[in-house]
C-alpha positions in Angstrom: 0.1 0.1 0.0 3.0 2.4 0.7 4.6 1.9 -2.7 5.3 5.0 -4.3 4.9 6.9 -0.9 7.9 5.9 0.9 10.1 8.8 -0.3 7.3 11.0 0.3 7.2 9.7 3.9 10.8 10.1 4.1 10.3 14.2 2.9 7.8 14.6 5.9 9.9 13.1 8.2 13.0 15.6 7.1 10.5 18.4 7.1 10.1 17.4 11.0 13.7 17.0 11.4 14.2 20.6 10.1 11.3 21.9 11.9 12.5 20.6 15.2 15.9 22.0 14.7 14.5 25.7 13.8 12.1 25.6 16.9 15.0 24.4 19.1 17.5 27.3 17.7 14.6 29.5 18.1 14.5 28.8 21.7 18.1 29.0 22.5 17.9 32.6 21.1 15.2 33.3 23.5 17.6 32.4 26.6 20.5 35.1 24.7 17.7 37.6 24.4 16.7 37.1 28.1 20.5 37.5 29.3 21.8 40.2 27.0 19.1 42.3 26.2 15.9 42.2 28.8 18.3 41.7 31.8 20.4 44.2 30.9 17.9 46.7 29.1 20.5 47.0 26.1 18.7 47.6 22.6 21.9 47.0 20.3 21.9 43.4 22.1 18.1 42.9 21.0 18.2 43.6 17.2 20.6 40.6 16.0 18.9 37.5 18.1 15.8 39.1 17.1 16.0 39.1 13.3 17.6 35.6 13.8 14.4 34.6 15.7 12.1 36.2 13.0 14.0 34.2 10.1 13.8 30.9 12.2 10.1 31.6 12.6 9.6 32.3 9.0 11.7 29.2 7.6 10.3 27.2 10.2 6.4 28.0 9.4 7.4 27.1 5.7 8.7 24.0 6.6 6.0 23.3 8.8 3.4 23.8 6.0 5.0 22.0 3.7 5.5 18.9 5.9 1.8 19.0 7.0 0.5 19.3 4.0 2.6 16.6 2.7 1.6 14.5 5.6 -2.2 15.0 5.1 -1.2 14.0 1.1 0.5 10.7 1.8 -2.0 9.3 4.4 -5.1 10.3 2.3 -3.3 8.6 -0.5 -2.6 5.7 1.4 -6.7 5.3 2.7 -7.5 5.6 -0.8 -5.2 2.8 -2.3 -6.1 0.5 0.8 -10.0 1.0 0.3 -9.7 0.0 -3.3 -7.6 -2.8 -2.5 -10.1 -4.1 0.3 -13.0 -3.1 -2.2 -11.4 -5.3 -5.2 -10.8 -8.2 -2.6 -14.8 -8.0 -1.6 -15.6 -7.8 -5.1 -14.1 -11.6 -5.5 -15.7 -13.1 -2.6 -18.3 -15.9 -2.8 -22.3 -15.0 -2.6 -22.4 -16.6 0.7 -20.1 -14.5 2.4 -22.7 -11.4 1.8 -25.7 -13.8 3.4 -23.5 -14.1 6.4 -22.5 -10.5 7.0 -25.0 -7.5 7.6 -24.5 -4.8 4.5 -24.1 -2.2 6.9 -21.3 -3.7 9.0 -19.6 -4.3 5.7 -20.0 -0.7 4.8 -18.1 0.7 8.2 -15.5 -1.9 7.6 -14.4 0.0 4.5 -15.0 3.5 5.7 -14.1 3.8 9.8 -11.9 0.6 10.0 -9.9 1.7 6.7 -9.3 4.7 8.3 -8.2 2.8 11.5 -5.5 1.3 9.5 -4.4 4.5 8.5 -3.9 5.9 11.6 -1.7 2.8 12.7 0.3 2.3 9.2 0.7 5.9 8.1 -0.1 8.9 10.9 1.1 6.6 13.3 4.6 6.7 11.6 4.4 10.3 10.8 3.4 11.0 14.4 6.2 8.5 16.2 8.7 10.3 13.9 7.9 13.4 14.4 7.4 13.5 18.2 10.7 11.2 18.4 13.0 13.9 16.5 11.0 16.3 18.4 12.0 14.9 21.8 15.9 13.8 20.5 16.5 17.8 19.6 15.0 19.3 22.6 16.2 16.5 25.0 19.6 17.2 23.7 19.4 21.0 23.9 18.1 20.6 27.6 21.5 18.5 28.2 23.5 21.0 26.4 22.2 23.9 28.6 21.8 22.2 32.0 22.4 18.7 31.9 21.9 18.5 35.9 18.3 19.8 35.4 17.6 17.7 32.3 18.7 14.7 34.2 15.9 15.6 37.0 13.4 15.9 34.0 14.2 12.6 32.5 14.0 10.7 35.7 10.6 11.5 35.8 9.7 10.7 32.3 8.8 6.9 32.4 5.8 8.0 34.1 4.5 8.9 30.7 5.3 5.5 29.5 3.5 3.5 32.5 0.7 5.9 32.3 0.0 4.8 28.7 0.3 1.4 29.7 -2.4 1.7 32.4 -4.8 2.8 29.7 -3.8 0.6 26.7 -5.8 -2.5 27.6 -8.9 -0.8 28.3 -8.8 1.4 25.1 -8.4 -1.7 22.8 -11.2 -3.3 24.2 -13.8 -0.2 24.1 -12.5 1.0 20.9 -13.4 -2.9 19.1 -17.0 -2.4 21.1 -17.3 1.1 19.5 -16.5 -0.4 15.8 -18.7 -3.2 16.3 -21.7 -0.8 17.4 -21.1 1.6 14.6 -21.4 -1.4 12.2 -24.6 -2.4 13.6 -26.1 1.2 13.7 -25.4 1.4 9.8 -26.8 -1.9 9.3 -29.9 -1.1 11.0 -30.5 2.2 9.3 -29.6 0.8 5.8 -31.7 -2.2 6.5 -34.6 -0.1 7.8 -34.5 2.3 4.4 -34.4 -0.6 2.2 -37.5 -2.3 3.8 -39.0 1.1 4.2 -42.3 0.1 2.3 -42.5 -3.0 4.6 -42.0 -0.7 7.6 -44.6 1.6 7.0 -47.3 -1.0 5.9 -47.0 -3.0 9.0 -46.8 -0.2 11.2 -43.1 -1.2 12.3 -41.9 2.5 12.9 -41.8 1.8 16.9 -40.0 -1.5 16.4 -37.5 -0.2 14.1 -36.9 2.7 16.2 -35.9 0.0 19.0 -33.8 -1.8 16.9 -32.1 1.6 16.1 -31.8 2.7 20.1 -30.5 -1.0 21.2 -27.6 -0.5 18.8 -27.2 3.1 19.1 -27.3 2.7 23.0 -24.3 0.2 22.7 -22.7 2.6 20.4 -23.3 5.7 23.0 -22.0 3.2 25.8 -18.7 2.4 24.1 -18.0 6.2 23.2 -18.4 7.5 26.2 -16.2 4.7 28.1 -13.6 5.5 25.4 -14.0 9.4 26.1 -13.8 8.5 29.9 -10.4 6.7 29.6 -8.9 9.2 27.2 -10.1 12.1 29.5 -8.6 10.2 32.7 -5.4 9.6 30.7 -5.3 13.3 29.4 -5.5 14.4 33.2 -3.1 12.5 34.7 -0.6 13.3 32.3 -1.0 17.0 33.2 -0.4 16.4 36.7 2.8 14.5 35.8 3.9 17.3 33.5 3.2 19.5 36.8 5.1 17.7 38.8 8.0 17.6 36.3 7.8 21.3 36.0 7.6 21.8 39.4 11.0 20.0 40.0 12.8 21.7 37.5 11.4 25.3 38.7 12.5 24.1 42.7 16.0 23.1 41.3 16.5 26.1 39.0 15.4 28.6 42.0 18.0 27.2 44.2 20.5 27.1 41.8 19.9 31.0 40.5 20.0 31.8 44.6 23.7 30.0 44.4 24.5 31.8 41.2 25.0 28.7 39.4 22.4 29.5 36.8 21.3 33.0 34.9 17.3 33.7 34.6 17.6 33.6 31.0 18.8 29.9 31.2 16.3 28.7 33.7 13.4 30.7 31.6 15.1 28.9 28.4 15.2 25.5 29.9 11.5 26.0 31.0 10.7 27.0 27.3 12.4 23.7 26.1 10.0 21.9 28.5 7.1 23.0 27.1 8.3 22.0 23.9 9.4 18.6 25.0 6.5 17.4 26.9 4.0 17.7 23.8 5.8 15.2 22.2 7.0 12.7 25.0 2.9 12.8 25.5 2.4 12.1 22.1 4.8 9.1 21.9 2.8 7.9 24.8 -0.5 9.2 23.2 0.3 7.7 19.7 1.0 4.2 21.8 -3.2 4.6 22.6 -3.7 5.6 19.2 -2.4 2.9 17.7 -3.6 0.0 20.4 -7.4 1.7 19.7 -6.8 1.8 15.7 -6.0 -2.5 16.1 -9.3 -2.9 16.9 -10.5 -1.5 13.5 -7.3 -3.2 11.6 -8.7 -6.4 13.2 -11.8 -6.6 11.7 -10.6 -5.7 8.6 -8.2 -8.3 8.3 -11.2 -10.6 8.8 -12.6 -9.4 5.5 -8.9 -9.8 4.2 -8.7 -13.2 5.3 -11.7 -14.5 3.8 -10.7 -16.3 0.4 -12.3 -16.1 -2.9 -14.3 -19.4 -3.5 -12.5 -19.4 -7.0 -9.5 -18.1 -8.9 -7.8 -17.7 -12.2 -6.2 -20.6 -13.5 -2.3 -20.6 -13.6 -0.6 -19.4 -17.0 -3.9 -18.5 -18.3 -3.4 -20.6 -21.6 -7.0 -20.3 -22.6 -6.5 -16.3 -23.3 -5.8 -17.9 -26.8 -8.8 -19.8 -27.5 -11.7 -18.4 -29.6 -15.3 -17.5 -29.1 -17.0 -21.2 -27.7 -19.6 -22.7 -30.1 -21.6 -23.0 -26.5 -21.8 -26.8 -25.6 -22.4 -27.2 -21.9 -21.7 -30.2 -20.3 -22.5 -30.8 -16.7 -20.9 -34.0 -15.6 -21.8 -35.7 -12.2 -21.5 -32.7 -10.3 -22.0 -32.6 -6.5 -21.8 -29.3 -4.5 -22.5 -28.2 -0.9 -22.5 -24.7 0.4 -19.7 -24.0 2.6 -20.2 -24.1 6.0 -23.5 -26.1 5.6 -24.3 -29.9 6.1 -26.8 -30.1 3.5 -25.9 -31.2 0.0 -27.3 -28.6 -2.7 -26.7 -30.7 -5.8 -25.9 -34.5 -6.0 -24.6 -36.6 -9.1 -26.2 -33.8 -11.8 -25.2 -34.6 -15.6 -27.0 -33.5 -18.6 -25.9 -31.5 -21.8 -27.3 -28.4 -23.4 -26.0 -28.2 -27.2 -24.7 -25.4 -29.1 -28.4 -22.9 -29.9 -30.5 -25.3 -27.7 -33.0 -24.2 -24.9 -32.9 -26.3 -21.9 -35.5 -25.4 -19.0 -34.7 -26.3 -15.4 -37.7 -26.7 -13.1 -38.7 -28.1 -9.8 -40.3 -27.3 -6.6 -38.4 -24.5 -4.1 -35.2 -25.5 -2.7 -34.3 -28.5 -5.0 -31.0 -26.6 -6.3 -31.8 -24.8 -9.4 -30.2 -21.4 -8.5 -27.4 -23.4 -7.1 -26.9 -24.5 -10.9 -26.8 -21.1 -12.3 -24.2 -20.1 -9.7 -22.0 -23.0 -10.9 -22.5 -22.1 -14.5 -21.1 -18.5 -13.9 -18.4 -20.0 -11.5 -19.4 -18.2 -8.4 -18.6 -21.6 -6.9 -17.0 -25.0 -8.2 -18.2 -28.4 -8.0 -17.4 -30.3 -5.0 -17.3 -33.2 -7.6 -17.8 -33.7 -11.1 -17.1 -31.1 -13.9 -19.3 -28.1 -15.4 -17.5 -28.0 -19.4 -17.6 -25.5 -22.1 -17.0 -26.7 -25.7 -15.3 -29.6 -23.7 -13.1 -27.5 -21.7 -13.6 -27.3 -17.3 -14.9 -23.6 -16.4 -11.7 -23.7 -14.1 -9.4 -23.5 -17.0 -11.1 -20.2 -18.3 -9.8 -16.9 -16.8 -13.0 -15.6 -14.9 -13.3 -12.4 -16.8 -13.2 -14.1 -20.4 -15.6 -17.1 -18.8 -18.2 -14.4 -17.9 -18.0 -12.9 -21.4 -19.0 -16.3 -22.6 -21.9 -16.6 -20.4 -24.4 -14.0 -19.2 -26.7 -14.2 -16.6 -30.2 -12.8 -16.6 -30.3 -13.1 -12.6 -33.8 -13.6 -10.6 -33.3 -10.2 -8.9 -33.5 -7.3 -11.4 -29.9 -5.7 -10.9 -30.3 -1.8 -12.1 -27.3 0.7 -11.3 -28.3 4.0 -10.1 -27.4 5.7 -13.6 -28.5 6.7 -16.7 -30.8 4.2 -18.9 -27.9 4.2 -21.4 -25.3 3.2 -18.9 -27.7 0.5 -17.8 -27.8 -1.1 -21.0 -23.9 -0.4 -21.9 -22.4 -1.9 -18.7 -23.3 -5.3 -21.0 -20.6 -4.2 -23.5 -18.8 -1.3 -21.9 -17.4 1.1 -25.2 -20.6 -0.1 -27.0 -21.6 2.6 -29.7 -25.2 4.5 -29.4 -26.7 2.6 -32.2 -25.8 -0.7 -30.7 -27.1 0.3 -27.4 -30.4 1.4 -29.1 -30.3 -1.8 -31.1 -30.5 -4.0 -28.1 -33.1 -1.8 -26.5 -35.3 -2.1 -29.7 -34.3 -6.1 -29.5 -35.6 -5.9 -26.0 -38.8 -4.2 -26.4 -37.5 -1.3 -24.6 -36.8 1.5 -26.7 -40.5 2.9 -27.1 -40.8 3.5 -23.3 -37.3 4.8 -22.8 -38.2 7.5 -25.7 -41.0 8.4 -23.3 -38.9 9.0 -20.2 -38.0 12.5 -19.5 -34.6 12.6 -20.6 -34.4 9.3 -22.9 -31.5 7.3 -22.5 -30.1 9.8 -20.3 -33.0 9.5 -17.7 -31.4 8.5 -14.4 -33.0 4.9 -13.1 -32.5 2.9 -10.1 -33.7 -0.2 -8.6 -36.5 1.6 -6.6 -37.6 4.0 -9.4 -41.0 4.7 -9.4 -40.9 5.9 -13.3 -40.2 2.5 -14.2 -42.2 -0.9 -13.7 -40.6 -4.1 -12.9 -41.4 -5.3 -16.5 -39.6 -2.5 -17.6 -36.7 -2.6 -15.4 -36.4 -6.3 -16.7 -36.5 -5.2 -20.3 -33.6 -3.0 -19.6 -31.8 -6.1 -18.3 -32.5 -8.0 -21.2 -31.2 -5.3 -23.2 -28.1 -5.4 -21.4 -27.8 -9.4 -22.2 -28.6 -8.9 -25.6 -25.8 -6.2 -26.1 -23.2 -8.7 -24.3 -23.8 -11.1 -27.0 -22.9 -13.9 -25.1 -23.0 -17.6 -27.0 -24.2 -19.0 -23.4 -27.3 -17.8 -21.7 -28.2 -18.4 -18.3 -31.7 -16.9 -17.0 -32.4 -17.7 -13.6 -36.4 -16.8 -12.8 -36.8 -14.3 -15.6 -40.4 -13.5 -14.8 -40.1 -13.9 -11.1 -42.0 -10.5 -9.6 -44.0 -9.7 -12.9 -48.0 -10.1 -13.2 -49.2 -12.2 -16.0 -49.7 -9.3 -18.1 -46.2 -8.0 -17.7 -44.6 -11.9 -18.0 -46.2 -12.2 -21.3 -44.8 -8.8 -22.7 -41.4 -9.8 -21.9 -41.6 -13.4 -23.8 -41.1 -11.9 -27.1 -38.0 -10.1 -25.9 -36.9 -13.3 -24.1 -37.3 -15.5 -27.4 -35.1 -12.9 -29.2 -32.4 -13.0 -26.5 -32.3 -16.8 -26.6 -32.0 -17.0 -30.8 -29.1 -18.3 -31.7 -27.5 -18.8 -28.4 -27.2 -21.6 -25.7 -29.6 -21.2 -23.1 -30.3 -22.6 -19.7 -33.6 -21.0 -18.2 -34.0 -21.7 -14.6 -37.6 -20.9 -13.8 -41.0 -21.9 -12.5 -43.0 -20.0 -14.9 -43.3 -22.8 -17.7 -44.8 -20.7 -20.6 -41.8 -21.2 -22.9 -41.7 -25.0 -21.8 -43.2 -26.0 -25.3 -40.6 -24.4 -27.2 -37.5 -26.0 -25.0 -35.5 -28.8 -26.5 -35.3 -30.5 -23.0 -36.6 -29.9 -20.0 -34.9 -31.2 -16.9 -36.6 -31.6 -13.6 -34.8 -31.4 -10.2 -35.7 -32.4 -6.7 -33.6 -32.3 -3.4 -30.6 -31.6 -5.8 -31.0 -34.5 -8.2 -32.5 -34.9 -11.6 -35.8 -37.1 -11.4 -37.2 -36.3 -15.0 -35.7 -35.2 -18.3 -37.6 -35.2 -21.5 -39.5 -32.7 -24.1 -42.5 -30.8 -22.8 -45.1 -33.5 -24.5 -43.2 -36.4 -23.1 -43.0 -35.0 -19.2 -46.8 -34.0 -19.3 -47.7 -37.7 -20.5 -45.5 -39.3 -17.9 -47.9 -37.6 -15.4 -44.9 -37.0 -12.4 -43.4 -34.1 -10.9 -43.3 -32.0 -14.1 -46.9 -32.8 -15.1 -48.1 -31.2 -11.7 -45.8 -28.0 -11.8 -47.0 -27.4 -15.6 -50.8 -27.6 -14.0 -50.1 -25.8 -11.1 -48.8 -22.8 -12.9 -51.8 -23.0 -15.6 -54.3 -22.7 -12.9 -52.2 -19.8 -11.2 -52.0 -18.0 -14.8 -55.8 -18.5 -15.4 -56.8 -17.3 -12.0 -54.4 -14.3 -12.8 -56.2 -13.5 -16.0 -59.6 -13.6 -14.2 -58.4 -11.1 -11.6 
């Protein structure tokens, strides 16, 4: 994450060194001014050290500005890189990962916890270097000025370290509780807004408010405990600093009375102490900061430790292959989701020839949608193989495979963007003519042109200006534009009423034309057109054949088809 930033970190540290040197020299000049100008009342002795002091102040200000600005640039650049890295990693994780983690908590980890790592890895390093350099220079100047006072001062310095160590364990525990509670609050808000219709329709406002209050109370308690610990530490440090200053002043008063020290030396030493204690305090405070940041870092590492379920093949030899014909072979495939005991698919075998339409149907929970995840290689089978043109899917680079196999998922996925962008994401860089042609083929062009800004109209999944059927036709236009040889349709008419479902049948036919198509569905309107129908029950194939054959057989398919006809008739009557 720090590649290319290290030289800028060195530049920040150099600015810190130069700034500390300038401040040290200015303090020593202050002692000289006190003894030679102020105490003697000599104006002639004032001008030269005053000019030097002003020059040091200007140089120190310029160095401080450069170092501070550069430090912010480095830290924000690090945050941006780390967030992109974590985001890229999350995008490769399997679907079950997101089912086990609340979306709001993941958002919290990608924001606040990323910044926690930055505080530990970049700001912590910069702050430590700054405090260390400053402490060394001020300490050296203090020893040079009065070694005995400096020795007395540093004899009390371990008190700062002991105070930080005493509070570190509590700070880490509270920081982790706070990060977890913050993620829970974000999750409740995100879930409640996403289910706002349910909340309002069932009068769940009070219940949702109680959920938010419960999580917010945990966050509130963690925040208050954190504030109390930090306040207690800060006040304890103030007492330690006061003890050190009183010890120095007491020794200084005695030495002045004995004629062993001038007032200017004592004031200069006191000034050095005022500059020395903040970096010493910062070094101890940074320990607490890093401890607190560790809690966020651990939560982020939990995500980075999660492994993608599939990876690209070594060598990428299949990149040289041409566009496949689209033959799909599923050979004795068995699969179980990670962390579960139930087998989702068992001994599955069938073939789809180029250009064929095969419908996969069966009762809910039979394993139909699991099949679509294997075809897109979100997962690899535990046993058996899925092949495209005789080549196992695991031998194709993921990006290339998903160019060859297009998915029209059960949930209509719509970007928060323009209509044009939603269609064009099927093939980035597509021309306007290609986008419009895809929209026409999906029977979407007409209603798009009726929108306020046509293809430039902003839409989103909850857009009130588009119906479910219209959003589905936009998704079909995207798949048509992608022009993949293999098409996987996962319940393409789910959530549509009978009229809307019939409206998408013709665009579906155009989408499937000339492509190897596997349609996973309960809606069997297209079943008579299928080259073959595969019936799944409990993850196994129980029936396979053409529509007429399976109806004559009178088994599960016949019952599913008859049930679907009754539902359609009821919908038309309604």
